[in-house]
C-alpha positions in Angstrom: 5.6 -2.5 5.5 7.6 -3.5 2.7 9.2 -1.3 1.1 9.5 -1.9 -3.2 11.4 0.8 -5.5 9.5 2.6 -8.1 11.4 0.7 -11.1 10.1 -3.2 -9.8 7.6 -4.1 -12.0 4.4 -5.6 -10.8 0.8 -7.8 -13.1 -2.1 -6.6 -12.1 -5.1 -8.8 -11.5 -6.1 -8.7 -15.6 -2.3 -10.0 -16.1 -0.7 -6.0 -17.3 2.6 -5.9 -16.2 3.4 -1.8 -14.7 6.1 -0.4 -12.8 4.8 0.0 -9.1 5.4 3.5 -9.1 2.6 3.5 -12.1 0.4 0.8 -9.5 0.6 3.2 -5.9 -0.1 5.7 -8.2 -3.8 3.9 -8.5 -4.0 2.7 -5.4 -7.1 3.1 -3.0 -6.4 3.4 0.7 -7.9 3.9 4.0 -7.1 4.8 7.7 -8.2 1.9 10.0 -8.3 1.3 13.8 -5.9 -0.6 14.4 -6.9 -0.5 18.9 -6.0 1.2 21.8 -2.6 1.2 22.7 -0.7 2.6 25.8 -0.1 5.7 24.2 -3.8 6.3 22.1 -5.3 5.2 19.6 -3.3 3.0 17.0 -3.8 3.8 12.8 -2.5 1.5 10.0 -3.3 2.9 6.4 
C-alpha cells in the first residue's frame, strides 16, 4: 500500500485534477479475502 499526502494532486478518469484527500473521500473500498494464513484468515481493503 502506498501512502500519498492529502495535498498531492491526482487526475480523475474524467480529466479533472483534484487533491488526493478529496479523491479518497469519494472512493469506494471493499474487504476481500486473501486466503488463509498460519494465524487465520487474511483480508485486504
